[in-house]
N, C-alpha and C positions, 0 to 999 in steps of 0.2 A: 490377315486376322489380327496380328499384333498392333498394326497401325489403327485398325478399327477399334480395338479394345482401348488403345491409348487415347483415341479421340473421344470415345464414350466417357472414360475416366476424366479426361480433361474437361469435357463439358460438365460432368457432375461436380468437379471441383469448382468450376466457374459459377455454376448455379448455387452450390453450397455457399460460396463466398458472397454471392449476391444476396442470398437469403440471410446470411449472417449480418450483412450490412444493414438489412432492413429490420432484423429483429434485435440487433445490438445497437441501442440508441447512440446517437452522435458521439463518437469518441469513446464509447464504452463506459463513461462515468454516469452512474445512476444513483441519485439520492432518493431514498424512500422516506415518505412522510406519513406519520400516523395521525389521523384525524377522525373525528366523529361526525355524523350527519345531524343537521338541524341545529338548534340552539341549546346550549347548556342550561339556559335559564328557564326552559320549559315553556317558552313563548313562541308564537307563530313566526316562522322565518322561511319564506318560500325560496330564497336564493342563498342558502347557506354556503354553497361552494363557489359562488360568483367572485367574492373577494379573494378567496384562496386561489382560484384559477387565474385571476388577473395578477396576483402577486407572483405566482409561479411563472407566468408568461414573462413578467418583467425580469425575474431572476434568470431564466434561461436565455433571454436576450442579452443580458449582461455577462453571461458565462457560456459562451459558445462551446459545444461539445459536452454539455452537462444536461441531463434530463431529470426531471423530478416527477416521481410517480406516487400515487396513493390509492388505497383501496376505499372505494365509496360505499355508502349505504350502511355503515356501522352505527346503530342507534347509540345515543348517549348512555343509556342504562346497560349497554353491553360492551362499551368501549373499554372500561377498566379490565374486564376479564379477557378481552381480545388482546390488549397490550400485555397483560401478565403472561398469557400463553406464549406470545412471541418472545418475551424476555426470557422465559424458562428454557427455551430451546436455542437461545442466542441468535434469534432472527428478528430482533426488534428494529423498527425504523431508525434511520440516522437522526431524524428530527421528529419529535412527537409532541402532541398536545398533552398537557398535564392537568387533570381535573383537581380542584382544590382538595377533595377528599383523598386523593392518591399521592399527593406530593410528599408527605412525611415518610411513607413507606418506600417510595422510589428513592428518596434521598438517603434513607437509612441503609438501603441495600446496595448503594453505590451505582445505581443505574444511570445517574445523571452526571454528565461531565461538568466540572467547575468552569465558570465563565468569568471569574475575576480578572484574569490576565487580559481577556478581551476588553472588558469594561475599563480597565486601567491603562490600556494602551492608547497611543496617540490616534490610531485609526479606528478604534472601537467606539460604540455609542457611549456618550457620557451619562453617568448615573443621574445627573441633574435633569436629564430629559424627562424623567419619570416622577410621578407622585411618589412620595416616600413609602406610603403604605403598600402601593402596588409593587414596588421593588422588594420590600421586605417580605412579601408573600412568597417570594422565591429564594429566601435565604434559609440556610440550615447549617447550624454549628459554625457560624461565622463565615460561611461561603455562599456565594451567589450561584445557585444551581439551575435556575430557570429565569426567563424574562416574561413579564406580564403581556398578555395579548389583549384581554378584555376584562373589565371589572364591573361589578354592580354592588352598590351599597344599599343597606336597608334604609328605607324611608317610611314615614307614617302616612298611610292613606287616610283621608278625611272625607266623611260624608257631609258635604256642605249643606245639602237639603235638610238633613236632620238637625244640624246646628241652627239653621235658620228657623226651623219649626219651634225651637226653644229660645229664640232670640239671643243666641250666643254668637258673638263675633268670631270670625276666623282668626285663630292664633297666628302670631308672627313666627318666623323661622328661628328666632332666638328664644322660644318659649321654654318653660322649665317643667320639672316634675309637679310643682305646685299648681301651675296652670292646667296641666292635664288632669290632675286630681280634682280641681275645682269644677271643671267642665263635666267630668264623669259624675261627680256628686250632684251637680245641678240636674243632670238628666235623671239620675236615680231617685232624687227627692221629689221630682215632678210626676213620677209614675204612680198611677192607681194600681192596686193589687189585682191585676188581670193577667191573662195568659199572653196577650199580644203586647208585650212591653218593649221599650227601647232600652239600650244599654250603652255604656260609655266606651268600652274597648274590648277587643278580642285578639288573642294571639300574642299579647305583650308578655315577654318572659323576664325573669330576673336577670338573665344574661344580657338582654337588650338594655335593661336599666344599668347593669354593671358597666358596660362600655361608656354610657353617657355620664356615669359618675366617676370617670377617671380611673376605673379599675380594669383588671384583666384576670381571668381565672387562673392562668398559669404564668410562670416566669418565662422570660424570653428563651431560655435554654431548655424549657420543658422538664425541668427537674424538681420543680416545687409548685405546689398548688396553693392558691390564695383564698381558699374557701372561707376561712375564718377571719379574713381581713375585714376591717371596719367598713370599707366601701362596698364589699360584697354583702355583708349583713344588712347594710342600709338598702341596697338594691332589692334584696329578698323581702325585707320588711315593707318596702314601698309597693311591690307587686301584691303582697298580702293585703295591704290597705285598699288597693284598687279592686281586688277580687271580692273583698268584703262588701262592697257596694252592691253586689249582685244578689246578696242575701241567700247564698247557697246554690243559686242557679249557675249551671256551666254554660257560658255563652259559646255558640257554635259558629262555624264558617257560614252556615246557611243564614244565621241571623244577620250576619254582615251583608251577604250577597242580596238579601231581600230588603235591605235598607234600614234595619233596626239597630245598627251599631254605629257609633260615631267615628271610632278610630280602629285601625288595624295596621300593624307593621307588614311591609311587603318589600321586595327587592325593587330598585329603581327600574329594572327591566320590565316589570309589570306595568309601570307608569308609561314607559315608552311604547309598549305593545298595545295597550288597551285604550289609550287616549285618542289616537288618530281614528278617523272614520276609515273602513266600516266596522272595525273591531270594537269601537266605543259603544255601538248599539247592540253588540252581541254579548257584552258582559258589563254588569253594573249599570244597566241602562235605565233602571227605575229610579235613580237618584244622580244628582250632580256630585262628582267627587274630585278631589284634588290631592296634593301631596304637601308634606312638611318635612323638615329635618326632624330628627328624633329629639324629644324634650331632654333638656340638660338636667343632670343631677346636681346636688349642692356642692359636690367636690369635683365636678367635671364640666363638660361642655356638651354641645349638640353633636356628640360623636356617635357614629354607628359602625357596625361591623362591615368590613369590606370583603367581598368574595371575588377571587381573581382566577380566571382561567389562564394558564401559562403555557409556554413552549420551552422544551428542553432539548439538549443534544445527547444522544446516546454515548455513554462512556466507552463503548466498543466500536463506535463508528470508524470505518476505514477511510472516511473522507472528512475528518474532523474540521478542517479549515473551511471547506465548502459548506459543511453542515452549519457552522457558526454564521457564515454569510447568509444562508437561507433563513436562519433564525432572525437575523437582523432585518431582512426583508419583510418578515412577518411582524416583528415586534418593535422595530425602531424606525421604519420607513414611514414618513408622513403621508405619502400617497396611499399606501395600504391601510394605515390606521384611519385616515380620513374616510375612505370608502367604507371601512368597517363601522365607524361611528355613525355614519349615515344609514347604512343598511341593516345593522343589527340593532339589539335593544340595550346593549351595555354602554359603558363609558370607556373611552380610550385612556390607557395609562399614561400616554404622552401629554404633558402639560400644554404644548403648543397646539395640539389637536383639540383637546377638550375645551380649551379657552379661546378657540378660534371663533370670532364673532359671526362670520358668514355661515359657518357650519351650524352654530347654535341657532341662528335665525331660521335656517332651513328646518332644523329639527322641531323647534317650537312653533313653526308655522303650521305643522300638522296636528298640533294639540288644541284643546279647547281654549287654552290661554288662562292665565291666572296672575293676579297681582301679588300672590304669595310665593308660588313656586316658579322660578324663572331661571334663566341661564346663569345668573350670579349664584344661585343656590347650589348649582352643580359643582362649581369650583370650591365653594365653602365645604361642601360634603366631602370632596376628595382630599382637600388639605387637612381635614380633621378626622378622616376615617381611620379606623383601627384595623390593622392586619393581625389576625389571630396567630399566635406562635405555632409553628409547624414542627411536629415530632411524631415518631412512629406510633407512640402509645396514646396519642391525643384523643382519639375517638373513644377508647375504652375508659381513659381517665375522665373524660367529660361525662360519659354515662354513669360512672361511679359518683361523680359530684352531683348530677341531677337526681339520682336515686337518694343520695344522702339528704339533699334539700327536701325532697318529697317526703321522706320518712320523718324528718325533723318537723315538718309542718303538720304531719298527721299525729305525731306523738305529743305527749304532755311536756316533754323536755323543752327547755328554751333553746333558741338558736345558739346562744353563747356557750351552752354546754354541749350540744350535739355536734356542731360544725367543727370545732377543734379536733374532736375525736375522729371524725370522718376525714379531716385533712391529713392527720397523721397516717391513716391507712392509705390514702391516695399517694402521699409522699413516698411511703414505703414501696408501693407498687411502681411508682415512676423510677425510683432508684434501682429496683431489681430489673425493670424493663430496659433501663439504660445500660 
């Protein structure tokens, strides 16, 4: 009986060990990756996990005994809450994607491990690999806390059909505020007083104008607001002038979608997504459209805001070195980034990838083609793009600034009087928040 019991127990131990070997991935080292499903840019992407799976396969092949896992099916609009919940109980992934709107809070709370020692080491990726604005998007209080994975800059959509109807030539990529205003005024002046009018522009904000006028709403450290700066005031006044051409009518997205508006700012990802067939005939099919860089202000250049999805390493990861190596596979490996550039709708933060002629030719072969917006324009956009300063109180401070501007425009007080007062209030809020 004892021999039979021992045999049974022995068999159980063997089976348990075998099961453990099957359930405990190779070597017992597991890296968890936090990622969302689909495209952050809100554009169609039927193979959102393909680039990721290929990168993971490459990483696992280079690191025998290590397995990378992730939870699939997390929608973009639920990802921030999902990540926050895991951080709250100390079960966050070793490596996780960082949405632009989450970076400041994650950095402020110490959730992200600093990466400067890796970037400054002989074995780490060099900072010069990246476009400056992409790298700056992951910097907080003088430290690099995330690496850029994919970016998209704001560009100006152009209804070429509408411009041709008014005998207006397509602007060049180095156009200015004055060029934009002149075109919008030409369209406005040619309109009869009827309901079915055409309009110059929709969705262009004073912050769009501010970037192109060489300004920034907040200082780099997030401790000071520049609402009353001369460049900010000029940007607000310019958008006022544009809006005045509509004679009190509020231009809508539907007006643009139906072909009655000449210009609208959009992310470059929209251009990538909706230019190729068949999506081209499913959206904006009633007119021929194209893209331009944003118009330059008198004190700036054709600069636009850059949005960047990043990847960071958990400050509490038990496998920090491996986590950093996985991070590099996603954000610094040219194979991964080339595949992402081709399959997604954003722009690679790596200079060598975004400026690769063969890749650009393949991308632009899918579009309608244009003598105005081409592969050269992408490089120009990325070299001049502006990364918005990141800090925990940015969203609330930005909302305060927007409210102050709206109130100033509705009141009888001048901007020169109203904005300095609002700036002092925002500065006080930033100092207390910091």
